One Martini backbone bead per residue (centre of mass of N, CA, C, O) as a GRO file, in nm:
protein
  174
    1MET     BB    1  -0.060  -4.224   4.502
    2ALA     BB    2  -0.322  -4.270   4.658
    3LEU     BB    3  -0.481  -4.398   4.428
    4PHE     BB    4  -0.305  -4.645   4.394
    5GLY     BB    5  -0.346  -4.756   4.678
    6GLN     BB    6  -0.653  -4.784   4.659
    7TYR     BB    7  -0.659  -4.976   4.425
    8GLU     BB    8  -0.499  -5.204   4.556
    9GLY     BB    9  -0.688  -5.241   4.802
   10ARG     BB   10  -0.959  -5.312   4.648
   11HIS     BB   11  -0.803  -5.567   4.486
   12GLY     BB   12  -0.575  -5.716   4.671
   13GLY     BB   13  -0.302  -5.598   4.524
   14SER     BB   14   0.019  -5.592   4.710
   15GLY     BB   15   0.234  -5.816   4.608
   16SER     BB   16   0.145  -6.115   4.740
   17GLY     BB   17   0.048  -6.301   4.470
   18ASN     BB   18  -0.257  -6.266   4.386
   19ASN     BB   19  -0.130  -6.105   4.143
   20PRO     BB   20   0.014  -6.198   3.851
   21ARG     BB   21   0.095  -5.900   3.745
   22SER     BB   22   0.287  -5.804   3.991
   23SER     BB   23   0.558  -5.978   3.908
   24THR     BB   24   0.558  -5.793   3.656
   25ALA     BB   25   0.682  -5.574   3.456
   26PRO     BB   26   0.603  -5.334   3.266
   27ALA     BB   27   0.607  -5.253   2.958
   28ASP     BB   28   0.767  -5.044   2.765
   29ASP     BB   29   0.679  -4.772   2.598
   30PRO     BB   30   0.822  -4.642   2.322
   31ASP     BB   31   0.684  -4.365   2.326
   32LEU     BB   32   0.757  -4.297   2.619
   33THR     BB   33   1.060  -4.324   2.589
   34ASN     BB   34   1.094  -4.107   2.371
   35LEU     BB   35   0.977  -3.879   2.540
   36LYS     BB   36   1.180  -3.892   2.772
   37ASN     BB   37   1.429  -3.837   2.596
   38ALA     BB   38   1.339  -3.564   2.479
   39VAL     BB   39   1.321  -3.422   2.755
   40ALA     BB   40   1.617  -3.474   2.852
   41VAL     BB   41   1.744  -3.313   2.577
   42GLU     BB   42   1.622  -3.054   2.606
   43ALA     BB   43   1.647  -2.733   2.555
   44THR     BB   44   1.721  -2.447   2.674
   45GLY     BB   45   1.695  -2.119   2.635
   46ALA     BB   46   2.001  -2.066   2.642
   47GLN     BB   47   2.078  -2.285   2.436
   48ILE     BB   48   1.926  -2.174   2.199
   49THR     BB   49   2.076  -1.908   2.180
   50GLN     BB   50   2.360  -2.033   2.155
   51PHE     BB   51   2.306  -2.205   1.903
   52LYS     BB   52   2.230  -1.973   1.708
   53ALA     BB   53   2.503  -1.836   1.729
   54LEU     BB   54   2.672  -2.071   1.629
   55ALA     BB   55   2.540  -2.091   1.350
   56LYS     BB   56   2.630  -1.808   1.258
   57TYR     BB   57   2.936  -1.851   1.285
   58THR     BB   58   2.952  -2.089   1.088
   59GLU     BB   59   2.840  -1.943   0.842
   60ALA     BB   60   3.051  -1.715   0.836
   61ALA     BB   61   3.295  -1.897   0.795
   62GLY     BB   62   3.203  -2.013   0.525
   63GLN     BB   63   3.202  -1.738   0.382
   64LYS     BB   64   3.504  -1.680   0.423
   65ALA     BB   65   3.598  -1.920   0.254
   66GLN     BB   66   3.474  -1.818  -0.009
   67VAL     BB   67   3.623  -1.550  -0.025
   68LEU     BB   68   3.906  -1.670  -0.039
   69GLN     BB   69   3.864  -1.836  -0.302
   70GLN     BB   70   3.790  -1.546  -0.463
   71SER     BB   71   4.045  -1.411  -0.415
   72GLY     BB   72   4.302  -1.232  -0.449
   73SER     BB   73   4.631  -1.219  -0.380
   74GLU     BB   74   4.620  -0.962  -0.195
   75ALA     BB   75   4.363  -1.072  -0.009
   76ALA     BB   76   4.433  -1.357   0.104
   77LEU     BB   77   4.569  -1.299   0.376
   78SER     BB   78   4.335  -1.143   0.515
   79ASN     BB   79   4.118  -1.367   0.464
   80ALA     BB   80   4.266  -1.591   0.620
   81THR     BB   81   4.266  -1.450   0.893
   82ALA     BB   82   3.958  -1.420   0.913
   83LEU     BB   83   3.900  -1.722   0.903
   84GLN     BB   84   4.059  -1.808   1.149
   85ASP     BB   85   3.900  -1.634   1.352
   86ALA     BB   86   3.620  -1.758   1.293
   87ILE     BB   87   3.694  -2.047   1.373
   88ASP     BB   88   3.780  -1.997   1.661
   89GLU     BB   89   3.493  -1.906   1.744
   90VAL     BB   90   3.341  -2.163   1.677
   91LEU     BB   91   3.499  -2.350   1.868
   92ARG     BB   92   3.437  -2.196   2.126
   93GLN     BB   93   3.129  -2.203   2.110
   94GLY     BB   94   3.105  -2.511   2.101
   95ARG     BB   95   3.231  -2.570   2.376
   96ASP     BB   96   3.037  -2.397   2.541
   97PHE     BB   97   2.783  -2.549   2.464
   98LEU     BB   98   2.864  -2.837   2.567
   99ASN     BB   99   2.907  -2.729   2.871
  100THR     BB  100   2.577  -2.703   2.920
  101PHE     BB  101   2.531  -2.987   2.971
  102SER     BB  102   2.369  -3.218   3.102
  103ASP     BB  103   2.378  -3.537   3.190
  104ALA     BB  104   2.135  -3.621   3.015
  105GLN     BB  105   2.238  -3.493   2.755
  106ALA     BB  106   2.511  -3.632   2.733
  107SER     BB  107   2.388  -3.917   2.723
  108GLY     BB  108   2.158  -3.873   2.492
  109LEU     BB  109   2.401  -3.726   2.287
  110LYS     BB  110   2.655  -3.895   2.211
  111LYS     BB  111   2.640  -3.940   1.905
  112GLN     BB  112   2.626  -3.637   1.822
  113THR     BB  113   2.885  -3.539   1.976
  114LYS     BB  114   3.081  -3.721   1.827
  115ARG     BB  115   3.036  -3.606   1.546
  116LEU     BB  116   3.104  -3.315   1.622
  117THR     BB  117   3.394  -3.371   1.715
  118GLN     BB  118   3.493  -3.475   1.442
  119SER     BB  119   3.435  -3.214   1.290
  120ASP     BB  120   3.615  -3.035   1.460
  121GLU     BB  121   3.881  -3.184   1.391
  122ALA     BB  122   3.876  -3.112   1.089
  123VAL     BB  123   3.890  -2.807   1.135
  124VAL     BB  124   4.149  -2.799   1.297
  125LYS     BB  125   4.329  -2.922   1.082
  126GLY     BB  126   4.277  -2.699   0.870
  127THR     BB  127   4.375  -2.463   1.050
  128LYS     BB  128   4.666  -2.557   1.084
  129LYS     BB  129   4.735  -2.546   0.787
  130LEU     BB  130   4.676  -2.246   0.755
  131ALA     BB  131   4.882  -2.144   0.964
  132VAL     BB  132   5.132  -2.246   0.817
  133GLN     BB  133   5.082  -2.075   0.562
  134LEU     BB  134   5.087  -1.796   0.710
  135ASP     BB  135   5.397  -1.836   0.807
  136GLN     BB  136   5.476  -1.798   0.533
  137ILE     BB  137   5.749  -1.644   0.343
  138PRO     BB  138   5.550  -1.611   0.141
  139ALA     BB  139   5.235  -1.646   0.094
  140ASP     BB  140   5.031  -1.878  -0.076
  141PRO     BB  141   4.739  -1.816  -0.229
  142GLN     BB  142   4.672  -2.100  -0.340
  143GLN     BB  143   4.693  -2.253  -0.072
  144LEU     BB  144   4.481  -2.088   0.077
  145LYS     BB  145   4.247  -2.168  -0.114
  146GLU     BB  146   4.264  -2.472  -0.063
  147SER     BB  147   4.208  -2.455   0.237
  148ALA     BB  148   3.931  -2.321   0.207
  149THR     BB  149   3.797  -2.558   0.068
  150ASN     BB  150   3.838  -2.762   0.299
  151LEU     BB  151   3.700  -2.588   0.518
  152GLU     BB  152   3.425  -2.569   0.392
  153ARG     BB  153   3.362  -2.868   0.410
  154ALA     BB  154   3.400  -2.893   0.718
  155LEU     BB  155   3.183  -2.676   0.789
  156THR     BB  156   2.945  -2.819   0.659
  157ARG     BB  157   2.957  -3.067   0.840
  158LEU     BB  158   2.937  -2.920   1.106
  159GLN     BB  159   2.661  -2.790   1.050
  160SER     BB  160   2.509  -3.054   1.016
  161ASP     BB  161   2.574  -3.162   1.304
  162GLN     BB  162   2.449  -2.928   1.454
  163ASN     BB  163   2.160  -2.962   1.342
  164GLU     BB  164   2.117  -3.247   1.455
  165LEU     BB  165   2.149  -3.172   1.747
  166GLY     BB  166   1.928  -2.958   1.757
  167LYS     BB  167   1.698  -3.145   1.678
  168GLN     BB  168   1.727  -3.334   1.929
  169MET     BB  169   1.673  -3.063   2.119
  170GLY     BB  170   1.443  -2.881   1.972
  171ILE     BB  171   1.590  -2.705   1.754
  172ASP     BB  172   1.547  -2.449   1.543
  173ALA     BB  173   1.768  -2.351   1.290
  174ASN     BB  174   1.605  -2.073   1.198
   0.00000   0.00000   0.00000
C-alpha cells in the first residue's frame, strides 16, 4: 500500500480531480474475475477427501442397481435392500459434503448445487418407490428390477452433477 501512496503522491493524483482517470473505477478484467471466483470456490483438502468418498459411494450404489437388475427372483429382495442402504449413504454423504461449504462457495456454486439438489430429489423419489415395493408382501422381483433401472439412471445423473460440481471446485474426479 505504501508504494501506491508514493506513486499517487509523486504524480499529484490523490483523487482531487487533477487526474481524469481517478474519477472512474478501473474496468474489471474478466480473467481476474474468473480467477477470483475460482479461488473463492476452491475445495479445501478435507472437502477433496470427502468428495472422493462421496463419488465412490455413488459409484457403488450405481453398481448395486445394476446387480439388482441382473439378479434372479430369489436374490432381488436382498439386492434391493442393499441398494436402498447404499443410496441412503450416498444421500447422507452428499448432505454432509454440501454442509461443509463456506459462504463464498455456497454463493459461487449456486447453479451447480441447485442441479445437484434436483438430482438428489430424483434419487429420493426413486428410493421411496423402491421402499414401497419392498414393503409389499411378497415383493415383486420384476418391479424391484424396474425401480433399479430408474434408480441407476437417476444415480448416473447425480454422479454427473457431482462431477461438474467437483470440477468447479478444482477437484479431479479420478
